[in-house]
C-alpha positions, 0 to 999 in steps of 0.5 A, spaced: 240 957 391 235 961 396 237 966 401 234 964 408 231 969 413 233 968 421 229 969 427 233 970 434 229 967 439 225 960 439 219 964 442 219 968 435 220 962 431 214 959 434 209 965 434 211 966 426 210 959 424 204 959 419 201 952 419 195 951 414 191 945 412 189 944 405 184 938 404 183 936 397 177 932 396 175 929 403 170 931 408 171 925 413 175 923 419 182 924 419 188 922 423 196 922 421 197 915 421 192 914 415 187 910 420 181 915 418 179 917 411 185 920 409 193 920 409 196 926 412 202 928 408 207 934 412 210 939 407 215 944 409 215 950 404 217 957 403 211 960 400 212 967 403 218 971 404 224 973 399 223 966 395 216 965 396 214 965 388 219 959 388 215 956 393 209 957 390 211 953 384 212 947 388 206 948 392 202 948 385 205 942 383 203 938 390 196 941 389 195 938 382 198 931 384 194 931 390 187 933 386 189 928 381 190 922 386 184 923 390 180 924 383 182 917 381 180 914 388 186 916 393 190 911 395 188 904 398 181 907 398 183 914 402 184 921 400 191 924 401 191 931 405 197 936 405 198 939 412 203 945 410 208 949 414 210 956 411 217 957 413 218 963 410 225 961 407 228 961 414 232 955 417 229 956 424 222 956 422 224 950 417 226 946 424 221 949 428 216 947 423 219 940 422 219 938 429 211 941 429 209 936 424 213 930 427 211 931 434 205 934 434 201 933 428 205 926 428 205 925 420 210 920 418 212 923 412 214 930 410 215 933 403 221 939 402 224 944 404 227 946 397 232 951 400 239 948 401 241 951 407 234 949 410 234 942 408 241 941 411 238 943 417 232 938 418 235 932 414 238 929 421 231 930 424 228 926 419 232 920 422 232 922 429 224 922 429 223 916 424 220 921 419 220 919 412 223 926 408 223 927 401 227 933 399 226 938 393 234 940 393 239 937 388 244 936 393 245 928 394 250 929 399 244 932 404 240 925 403 246 920 402 248 917 409 241 918 412 236 912 413 229 916 412 231 922 407 230 922 399 231 927 394 227 928 387 231 933 383 236 931 379 243 933 382 246 939 380 252 936 378 249 931 373 246 938 370 253 940 369 255 934 366 249 933 361 250 940 359 258 939 357 256 932 354 251 936 349 256 941 347 261 935 346 256 932 342 255 938 338 263 938 336 265 944 341 272 944 343 272 950 347 267 954 351 266 960 356 262 960 362 257 965 365 255 963 372 250 966 377 254 969 383 251 965 388 252 958 392 248 955 386 251 958 380 258 957 384 257 950 384 255 950 377 261 953 375 266 948 378 262 942 376 261 945 369 269 947 369 271 940 371 266 936 367 269 940 361 276 938 363 274 931 363 271 932 356 277 935 353 273 942 352 278 948 354 275 953 358 277 960 355 273 965 359 269 964 366 265 970 368 260 971 374 254 975 375 250 978 380 243 976 380 240 982 383 243 986 377 240 988 370 245 989 365 250 984 363 253 987 357 260 986 360 260 979 362 257 977 355 262 981 351 268 978 355 265 971 353 263 972 346 270 976 345 274 969 347 271 966 341 269 959 344 265 954 340 260 954 346 258 959 352 255 955 358 250 959 362 248 957 369 243 961 372 239 963 378 232 961 377 230 968 375 229 974 370 237 975 370 238 969 367 234 971 361 237 978 361 244 974 361 242 971 355 239 977 351 246 980 352 249 974 349 245 974 343 246 982 343 254 981 342 252 977 335 255 971 338 253 965 333 256 959 337 252 954 341 249 957 347 248 951 352 244 953 359 242 949 365 235 947 367 233 954 369 233 956 362 227 952 360 223 956 364 217 959 360 219 966 361 225 966 358 222 968 351 218 974 353 224 977 357 230 975 353 226 976 346 225 971 341 231 971 337 235 970 344 231 965 346 231 961 340 239 960 341 239 957 347 239 949 349 237 948 356 238 941 359 232 940 363 229 935 367 222 936 363 222 934 356 218 940 354 220 939 347 218 932 345 214 930 351 212 922 352 204 921 353 205 921 361 209 928 361 204 931 356 198 929 360 202 933 366 204 939 362 197 940 359 193 939 366 198 944 369 197 949 364 189 948 364 189 949 372 194 954 373 194 958 366 202 957 365 207 951 364 210 948 370 217 950 372 222 944 373 221 946 381 213 945 380 214 938 376 219 936 382 214 937 387 209 934 383 213 927 382 214 928 390 207 927 391 206 921 386 212 918 390 209 918 396 203 915 394 206 909 391 210 908 397 203 909 401 200 903 396 206 899 398 208 900 405 204 895 410 203 901 415 203 908 414 209 909 418 216 913 417 220 906 417 215 902 412 215 908 408 222 909 407 223 901 406 218 902 400 221 908 397 228 904 397 225 898 394 220 902 388 225 904 383 219 909 381 219 911 374 217 918 374 216 924 368 223 926 371 227 919 370 227 913 374 228 914 382 232 908 384 234 909 391 239 905 395 242 905 402 248 909 399 244 913 394 239 918 396 239 923 390 235 923 384 236 921 377 243 921 373 245 926 367 242 921 362 235 923 365 236 931 362 233 933 356 235 938 351 230 943 349 230 950 346 224 955 343 222 957 337 217 963 336 216 963 344 214 956 344 218 949 346 221 946 341 226 940 340 233 943 338 236 942 331 242 937 331 248 939 329 
């Protein structure tokens, strides 16, 4: 769902590559194999460039997880440290950064990237270099079939299935879809359509929208005019999602509005308006409306540190660090081979669901892990059940 910048020469790639080291709570000696006072974890992320704001969300989640783990004594008595590569959204920089972490820094585990095209480019390198990689993309086909690659995010197809299942539970028999016209939204449109067909829900209208625009009156009007029992919204992860919702509400549509996980973002009420935000039910990986104790602790800690609610993306990144720490704890050696074996055997219970990997399945939890959430007066709430 993110765009990638390109570089035309290998020299330009290596020159532009920005590597920064973030030490969290340790001032002792450090080696990437964990033989010193720290375990160094590689990170490939897009914290600058066109989608830098999204990568920064992931960086915040990782930072909080590392700080919490280190404050609790670290892992096996050693602190965690992140060595971060900013790939600026570029596939070339992602590839160069991963190789640098694997061959020069010699880290046995790398977190990220969170861009689909970039993840596809570097996933084969993880097996080539024997490095465990935990991706932040929701496409299990990228990791499936590999030896050392895993994913935390719940699959996009599962999000679509959860949306349709929720609508069916509320009695919907017909629906319209408004979807972002980018690879993420296009896949969502296909998956929602297929899931709806399987569930016996008739799709009466389908409208794509350009996430770079600001007025979606036409798409909202056509969807509402079809008079469906439900309108599915599949967003792009930005302000355009809220504007689509605002336009749908402005039509006077009174049916069910069901959004993908992008519609659980805390900016939705401010941008769409309170009345519009109250209409949407988002199926999301984070139970914002009715969090259990562990989730609430995370939500409170994140807001206390950063002054905002965590996005689903920052939550995935937080969980990726926790998963890595659990693997380090279990593995007999800090190597890619042993970390991968440990991750596959963990059945790790996380705040986004159980991460149960097998030799065949390397994706995140299934559709049952998604939770419905809405807004009331600008705050997260549990939806009323129809």
